[in-house]
Phi, psi and omega in degrees: 000322183295332180290337182272355180283127179303147185297320185291326178291316178298319179295320181296318179292331179289324184268353183302315180301322181292322177295319178296321179297323178296320180289330182295329183297308178298323179295316181296317179294319181298316179297320179294321179298314181291323175298320180293323179295316178296318179297323179293318178297319177295321178297321178295325176295318178295320177297321176296317178297322179297318180289314183298323180277007179056042183252013183298332178247022178297329169258109188285348180239173181207141007275349178279174179236111188057035178072014183229156173291320178230105182280074187296323182288327182267002189294125169214189185299314182292315178297320180298317180300311181293318180295315181293325177300317179292318179298314180298318179297321179295319179296319178294323176298317178294320177298324179293319177296319177297319177299314180297318178298317178296319181295319180285328179292324182256022189299334180291338182255009183238162173302147186298329184285338190296312179302322179292324178296321178293325175295322175299321178295319178296321177300316178298322178296319178296317176298318180297319178297319178296318178294324177298319177294320181293329178299329179276310184293332178262013173057051174060043177299132194298323182290326178289319178298318179295316178296327178299314178292319181298322178290321177298319179292323177295322177296317178298317179298318179300317179295319180295319178298314179298315181298317181290326178290336180269353181290143178284073187254128176247114181289162177247358174075026182246002188284340178060234181261021180298330179295326179291317178295321178297320180295316178299317180297316181296317180296317180295320178292322177300314179296323177295324176296322177294321176298319177297321177295323178295318177299316181291317184290335177260002183051040186294321182296315180297317182290323180291316181289329184264318187240002182059035177245153180058028179292333178296323179294315180292320180297326178297324177289321180293315178291328180295347178293331189296306183302311180294327178296316178297317180297318181291320176299322177297317178300315181293320181294313180295320178297317180297326182271357179274118181285149175055036177292144182305137181305324180296317178294321179298317180293323179295326177296323176296316179297314182296316179298319179295315180296321179296313179300315180297320181294319179295316179297317180295321179297315179296316181295320179298318180291319180296327180274005180056034177058029181270346180258097187302315180301328179294317179294317178298317178297320178301315179294318183292320178295324177299317178294321179294321178297319177300315180296319180295321178293321177295318178299317178299317182298314182295315181291324177293322176295318178295323178298323182283321188261342186230031181297132179058032179242175179295136179304147184293340183285348181237143172277157179306325182287347184264354184278125180279146176279000000 
C-alpha cells in the first residue's frame, strides 16, 4: 500500500509537523507577551498603592529590604507593599529576559523586528530597575518618581504593540485615518498620565487642597484632561460614522469609551474625597494606564487594517502559512 502513495502526499505529511512547529513559535511568543502585559498592569497598580499609602520608603535600603530578602520582623502593610512591589518587578524582569531569549532562539520563525523589540523591552526594564533604586536612594525625588512611572508605561505600551502586531488580524481596509487619531489620543493620554504622576510625586493635590500650595501643578493636570478627552471623543465619533469597521476595532471603541467615562468619574470622585480614599486613587491611576494601552491597541490594529487589509497576518511569514 505504501508504494502506491504519491510522493508529494507522503512528502507533505512528512513535513507537516515542522510547519506546525513554525506556527507554534509566534503563538507561544504572543501569549507570553500578553501575560507579561497583564502582569505589568498589575505591577503598576501595586506601585500606585505603594505611593498612595506613602510606603515608597518603607524599605529604607535597596535592593534588599532591611538588609534581608524577606524582612519578616519588620513586616507590616507598608513594608509588605514595598517589598511585594520589588518582588513583582523582579519577576517581570526575569519574564522579560525569558521573552527575549525565546524570541532570539526562534527568530527564524518570527518577524525580523520581534527579537530586537524584545531587547528594547529588556532595556526599558533595566532603566526601570535603576529608576526604582534611585527612588529609594534619592528619597522619592519627584522627577525620578515621575520618570519611574513613565518608563513603566512605556514598557506596557511596547508589550501592547508587540502583542497586537502578532495577532492573527486580517484588516478590511475601512479604518481610513483612524490610526492617526488613535495615535494622537494615545500620546495625549500618556502625557496626561505623566502629569498625574507629577501631581502625585509632589503631593500637589494634598498641598493645594490643604495649604493652597503647588496649585499650578494640580491645575495643569486638571486642564490637561481637555485635549485627550477631545481627541478620544473625535476617535469615537469618527469610528461610529465609519461603515463596516472591523469588529475588533468596534469593540475597542466601546472599551475606550467606557474607560474614558470611568476615568472622568473617578477623577472627580477622587478630588471630591480630597484623595482620602486610597482604593479610589489607585483605581484612577490603573484605569489611566489601561486607557493608554487600549488606545495603543486600537492604533496598531487600525494601522494594520489600513496597510494589510486582506493580507497575510503579520505574525506569520508567507512560508509559515499552511494551505
